[in-house]
N, C-alpha and C positions, 0 to 999 in steps of 0.2 A: 505494498501499500505507497503511496505515499497524500502528501500534504502541501499543498499549497497558501500560500498567505499574500498579498501582493497592496502595498498602499502607495500616497499619495499624498505630495506636500509640498511647499514653494517656504521658502526661506526670503529674508525682506531684505535682500543682501544681493548686489551683483555676481555675476559669474566668477569672475577672476577671484575677492573673495573667497567665495564659496569654498572655492578647486584648491583654493593655497590652504584656509579653514580644518579642510580636509586632511591633508598631510601632517597638521599642527594638533589634533586633536586629540593625540594625548601628550600626558597626562591633564586631566579635567576634574572637575569635582565628578561627574558624572562614573566615569572611569578611573575606582583605585583604582580594581581589579586587575588592569593594564601594568605586566609588571616590564616590558623593556620592546618596543618596535626595535628592528633592526632591517638595513636596504641590506635588498640579497643581491638584486640587478636593478637598474636606473637603462633606459637609452631614449634615445632625443634622435628619429628622424627628420632629418636636415627638409625632405623631399616632401615628406607628408605634413612638416610640422608637428609630428605628435613626439607624448612623452609618455612611454612607457615604463612601469615599475614594479617590481615586486618586494615586496616588506615582507618577516616573519615577526610578529607579535606573541609572545608570551602570556599569559593570562592567568592569574589567580581563581581556578575553578575546579567542578568539584561535579560528578555524576549528581542531576535533582535526583533528593533522598526519591520523594515521587516512583519517580525512575526505581532508585533500587527497591523500594517495595515491592512494585512486578520482580524482577532478578531474582535466583533464583539465588540464596547466601554459598559465597563463596565463588561464585564461578569469573567474578573479577579479582579476585586472589585480596594484591592490597593496592592495584590498581588506583581502584576508586578513592582512595585515601590518599592520593598523591599528593594533590595539590595544585597541579598545573598544566597548565594544555597547554597548545597551542594553533596558532589561527595563522592560512595562510592568507595574502592580500594578494590583488593584483588590480590595476588598474591601467586604462590609458585616455591621457588627455589632451582636446584636441583644443586649443586658446583661440583659434583663428575661428572655428567653426562656434566653437561654445559648447564642448558639448562633454561630457567625459562617463567612465564606463567602469566600475568598480567589480571586484566579485571576491567575497570571503567565504574561507571552505574551513569548519574543525579538520584538524590531522589526528584528532586520539578519538580511540571510543566510536570510532565510525563504526564497527561491526554491529552496533547497538541504535546509533541515530547518526546519520549525517544532514549539516546544516547548509546549506549553500543560498548565501543572498546575494544577488547579484542590484546594484543600484543603478541609474542613470539620471546624472543631475544634465539639467540642459537650460542653457539658460532662458528665459523669458521674452515670452513672443510682441512684450512690448520693447524689450532691451536695443540696443543698438544695433545689430550683431557688423555694421560694417565698420566701427571702430574699436582701434586697438586698445587693449586693453595701455594704463594707464597708474602712476600711482594714485592720482583721485578714485579711479574703481577700488583699490585697497583699505585707502583711510578715510574718504567722506561720502562713502555709498549712499549714490545717488538716490534717494528713497520711490523712485518712481520705475526702478529696475529688480529682480527678481530671477530668484534662477526657481526651478522647478523640481522636484523630483520625484522618480518612480522605484520602487523598492518590487523586487521579486524574492520569496522567500520556496526555499524547495529544500522539505525535512520527509527523511526517509530513513525505518526502520530497518534492517537486514536480519534483525535477532532470529538466531533460530534457520534461518533456507539454507546453511552450510549441511546440519543434519537432515535437513527433508531432501536436500539434494544427492546427498549419498545414501538414505533408503530408498530414493526411486535409481539411481545408476548402480547400485550394491548387486550384483550378477546373482551370489547366492540365492539373495529373495525375488529376484524378475523370475529364476527360472524355477523355483523347485515350487510345486502343488501340493498344496496338502487338505486334507478336511478341513484347517482351520488360515482357508486363505481368503473366505469372507467375513473373519472375525478379524485380519488382521487387514483388510483394506477396512473395513469401517476403524480400527483403532489409528489406522494412517489419514482417516479423514476426518477423526477431530479433532488427533495434533493439529493433524495441517490446519484449522479451523483454530484452534487454540492459539497455535503460532500469529496467525493472523490478525487477533485479536490482540493478544500482547503490542503486537505491532503498534497498533493503530493506535491503542492504550496509551507506549510509547510519545507517539509523534504526537499526541493530542497534550502530552505535556510538554513538548519542545512547541509546539503551538504557542504555549498561555506564556512559556520564559522568551521566545522570540519578539511577540506582542511587547513586554514590559522591555525587552532590551531595547525595540529599536525606536519606545520613546524614551528613555534612559542617553543613547546616543542621541538625538533632534535634543534637548536638551543640554546637551555636552557642545554639541556644536555650536548652542546658541551661545554658551559662555566662550567661545572662540572667540567667536565673528563680535562681540559686542567688546572684546580685548583690542582683539583688533579697529573696533574702528575708534575707541576711546585712546588706544595706546601706540598702535603699531601693531610691525612686528617685536619692538623692545619690550611693550604693553601684554604680547601674547608670551612671550619669551620669562617676564617677571613672575608670568600667573603659571607657567610651567612650574617653574623654581619653583614655587610657593603648595602649589598641590603637592609636587614631588615628597617634598619636607613635609605635610598635610600626612599623607600616605601610607612611609615612610622613614621616618623622623628624619633630623639630622643629620643620623651616622647610617642611615639606608639600612632598615631592617630586612630590605632582600636577600643581603646576603646569608642571611640563615635558613634561607629557607632554598636556599642550592646546592 
């Protein structure tokens, strides 16, 4: 089973400002769980004028208790208490045409729940598409401009599918014929139904968390955008420093998590 979630909203800031804030959004008061961000690859294509970036985010994260209750005890070993997880982010920015496409996906516990979020940022239709981005776009923020955002999230749980596949492809079970064949068929049906029900439940929990996380993400972006408007890049960097100290302390408590 697969669940989809789609949302639309608008930032009351110019596209150059929003695209810049996207890359400066961590840390912020609504994302204190983000431990680090590393740029894996960055490339600018002079022909298309597009910037492609791949980043890796390390976050403080655990499998939701609501999901753990659905899983057999001990199936994850100690990994559910690891406290950290990686998220891969890719993005392409076209400043000339006024759009940015991003994709984030979890790299941990993908067999239990895979979450892929895709976003498209576009210069609002009333923006001046022919004008080149300037310092004015980043600091003064003309209120006649804006940036539209479309978010599509796909949630897929594959929990139990490997076992079902082994059962279907097992040559012994497929070739053996006995008086218990009908009973085995019925057991297989109920096992499949139970697995699919569990997958739907896991995806449902993930969907509720996705909605809440998206709201916090928007709030965090607005904080960064306001800092950019009030104090420019210096204001954003100062805010990042204060958020870092508030989350990890002046001595950086992240070292204790390594």
